[in-house]
N, C-alpha and C positions, 0 to 999 in steps of 0.2 A: 504494500500500500504506500502511495506517495502523496504528499501534500506540498503545495507551494506556499511558502510563507515569506513575504518580502523578497521575492526573487531567489530564494534558496530552496532547493529540493530537500525535503526531509523524508526519511524512510521510517516507516513504522513496522513493527514486527507482524508478520502475517499470522502468527499463532495467537498472540495475546494482545496485540494492538499498542504496545508501549513503544516509545521513541527509541530507535536504534542508536547506539553510541559508537563512535569510531574508536578503534584500537589498532595499534601497530603490532603486527605479528610478523617476525622476521623482516623481509623486505617488502611487505605489502600491507595494505590497510583493509581491515574487515569491519563490518558493522555488527555489534553484539547487542542483543536484547538484555537489559539489566535484570529482567525478571525471570525469563525462561531460558536464558543463555543461548538462544538460537543465533546462528551466525550467518552472515551473507557477505560474500566477497564484493569489494567495492569496485565499480567501474570508474573510468576517468571522469565521466560527467557528474557522478555523485561526489567523487573525491574533491572536486572544485568547491562544492558548497559546504563541505565539512572542514573543520579545523580542529586539530588536537591541541588542547591547551594544558599546560602544567602549572599548578600552583607553586609559587616560590615563597619559602618562609620569609617573614618580614626581616629577620636578622640578616639574611643573605641579600636582600634587595635594598636595604637601607644602610647607607654608609655615611658616617659623620666625621668631619675633620674638626679636630679641636686645636685651635690656634691660641697660643699664649704669647704675650708680649709684655714689654716693660715700658713704662712711661719715661720718656727722656726729657730731662729739664734743659732749657735753653741756657747757653752761657750768656754772660753779660754782653759780650761782643755780638752774638747772634741776635739778642734782643734789641740792641741798639741799631743793627742793620735793618731789622724788620720795621722798627719805628721810623727810620729814615725812608725806607721804601713806601711805607704807608703815607707819610707826609707828602712825598713826591706824587704819589697816586692821587691824593685828595686835591693837590694843587692843579694837576693836569685835568682832573675831572671837573673841577670848578671852572677852569678856563674853557673847557669844551662846552659846558652848560651855558656860560655867558655868551660864547660865540654863537651857539645854536639859537639862543633866545633873541640875540640881536638880528640874526638873519631872518628869523620868523616874524619879527615886527616890521621888517622893510617891505 
């Protein structure tokens, strides 16, 4: 018995009517009924619609990196350099703002 569900061919057991489940046996795939253990060899057209999935334990699929670091304090020289850079940045920014506001008013 076959039914078409969302474009996938599903096979049901001819003996008991349960959905057949794909299993890999040696180098071929067969459909096995979970209730009566009836087996059907899979043809290529049916094989395309079925996918064999394996559950992976959460420990194996979840990996976490633990990063540790130390907070570095700035030296007085580095702090002074940053302060100077910031002052230059503010002066340049203010000049650019004044220039753009003068051009906008013309």
